[in-house]
C-alpha positions as CSV (number, residue, x, y, z in Angstrom):
1,X,-94.6,49.9,10.5
2,X,-97.9,51.7,10.2
3,X,-98.9,55.4,9.9
4,X,-100.2,57.0,12.3
5,X,-103.8,58.3,11.8
6,X,-104.5,61.6,10.8
7,X,-107.2,61.8,14.1
8,X,-105.0,60.7,16.6
9,X,-102.5,63.7,14.7
10,X,-105.0,66.0,15.9
11,X,-105.4,64.7,19.2
12,X,-102.1,65.0,20.2
13,X,-102.2,68.3,19.0
14,X,-105.3,69.2,20.9
15,X,-103.7,68.1,24.0
16,X,-100.6,70.1,23.4
17,X,-102.5,73.3,22.9
18,X,-104.8,72.4,26.0
19,X,-101.0,72.0,28.4
20,X,-99.7,75.0,26.6
21,X,-103.0,77.4,27.6
22,X,-102.8,75.5,31.2
23,X,-99.1,76.3,31.7
24,X,-99.2,80.2,30.2
25,X,-100.6,81.9,33.2
26,X,-96.8,80.7,35.2
27,X,-94.8,82.0,32.1
28,X,-96.7,84.8,32.1
29,X,-95.8,85.4,35.8
30,X,-91.8,84.9,34.7
31,X,-92.2,87.7,32.4
32,X,-92.7,89.9,34.7
33,X,-96.3,90.6,34.9
34,X,-98.8,88.8,37.1
35,X,-99.8,85.6,36.3
36,X,-103.1,83.5,37.3
37,X,-103.7,80.2,38.5
38,X,-106.6,77.8,39.6
39,X,-105.9,78.6,43.2
40,X,-103.8,82.1,43.5
41,X,-101.2,84.6,41.6
42,X,-97.8,84.3,40.4
43,X,-95.0,86.9,39.4
44,X,-91.3,87.5,39.3
45,X,-90.2,90.0,41.5
46,X,-86.9,91.3,40.7
47,X,-85.7,91.4,44.8
48,X,-84.1,88.8,46.8
49,X,-86.1,86.8,49.2
50,X,-85.5,89.0,52.2
51,X,-86.3,91.9,50.7
52,X,-89.8,90.5,49.3
53,X,-90.2,89.1,53.0
54,X,-89.9,92.3,54.0
55,X,-92.2,93.9,51.4
56,X,-94.8,91.0,52.4
57,X,-95.0,91.9,56.0
58,X,-95.7,95.7,54.9
59,X,-98.6,94.8,52.8
60,X,-99.9,92.3,55.2
61,X,-99.7,95.6,57.6
62,X,-101.6,97.6,55.3
63,X,-104.0,95.0,54.5
64,X,-104.8,94.1,57.9
65,X,-103.8,90.4,57.4
66,X,-102.4,88.8,60.8
67,X,-98.8,87.4,60.0
68,X,-99.3,84.1,62.1
69,X,-96.2,81.7,60.5
70,X,-93.0,81.9,58.7
71,X,-91.1,79.0,57.2
72,X,-87.8,79.0,55.8
73,X,-84.5,77.9,55.0
74,X,-81.4,79.6,56.7
75,X,-79.4,81.7,54.2
76,X,-75.4,82.5,54.5
77,X,-74.3,83.8,57.5
78,X,-77.3,81.6,58.9
79,X,-79.5,84.5,58.4
80,X,-83.0,83.3,59.0
81,X,-84.0,84.0,55.5
82,X,-82.3,82.5,52.6
83,X,-83.4,81.1,48.8
84,X,-87.1,80.2,49.9
85,X,-89.9,81.5,52.4
86,X,-93.3,80.6,53.4
87,X,-95.2,83.7,54.6
88,X,-98.6,83.0,56.5
89,X,-101.4,84.9,57.2
90,X,-105.2,85.4,58.5
91,X,-107.5,87.9,57.2
92,X,-110.9,86.8,58.8
93,X,-112.5,83.6,57.9
94,X,-109.1,83.8,54.7
95,X,-106.0,81.9,54.9
96,X,-103.2,83.9,53.5
97,X,-100.2,82.0,51.8
98,X,-97.2,83.7,50.0
99,X,-94.4,81.5,49.2
100,X,-91.1,83.3,47.7
101,X,-88.3,81.3,46.3
102,X,-85.1,82.8,45.0
103,X,-85.0,82.9,41.2
104,X,-82.0,84.4,40.5
105,X,-79.4,86.7,42.4
106,X,-81.6,89.5,41.4
107,X,-85.3,88.1,41.4
108,X,-87.4,85.6,43.8
109,X,-90.8,83.7,42.3
110,X,-93.6,84.8,44.5
111,X,-97.1,82.9,44.8
112,X,-99.9,84.1,46.5
113,X,-103.2,81.6,47.5
114,X,-106.1,83.1,49.4
115,X,-108.2,80.1,50.6
116,X,-111.8,80.8,52.4
117,X,-112.6,77.3,53.3
118,X,-111.9,73.9,52.2
119,X,-111.5,74.4,48.2
120,X,-112.6,77.8,47.7
121,X,-109.9,80.3,46.5
122,X,-110.1,83.8,45.6
123,X,-107.7,84.7,43.0
124,X,-108.3,88.0,43.0
125,X,-107.7,89.0,46.7
126,X,-104.2,86.8,45.7
127,X,-103.4,89.1,42.9
128,X,-104.0,92.4,44.6
129,X,-101.7,91.2,47.6
130,X,-99.7,90.0,45.0
131,X,-99.5,93.4,43.1
132,X,-99.3,95.3,46.3
133,X,-96.1,93.0,47.0
134,X,-94.7,93.8,43.5
135,X,-95.5,97.6,43.3
136,X,-93.1,98.0,46.7
137,X,-89.9,96.8,45.0
């Protein structure tokens, strides 16, 4: 049996640290704060999916974002809002997407993405939208 070279161990450790750092924004969101990804902002919101939808619609109205579409799975009792929902909007040339997934009975994971062009993402505006949604809960 051959021993693993020290250089291979160091490379493996460096890759592990790099992957851990890349996943850190999601972990921050799960802890209750707002975390940032390469394309937007994410946070755990202490509210059910229907409540987050109501907050999102109010924030869209306050910020002049036109609600263009809503897609989601039916919930209990045939309600239009259930375990997850995606809310699309537009402000000028920017496309806004808010994805809400049920995490527990009392919380939802929210991801906001603002795209301005084919591959240009506005993380700052996504963070502002998300912070306003969180503040309404």
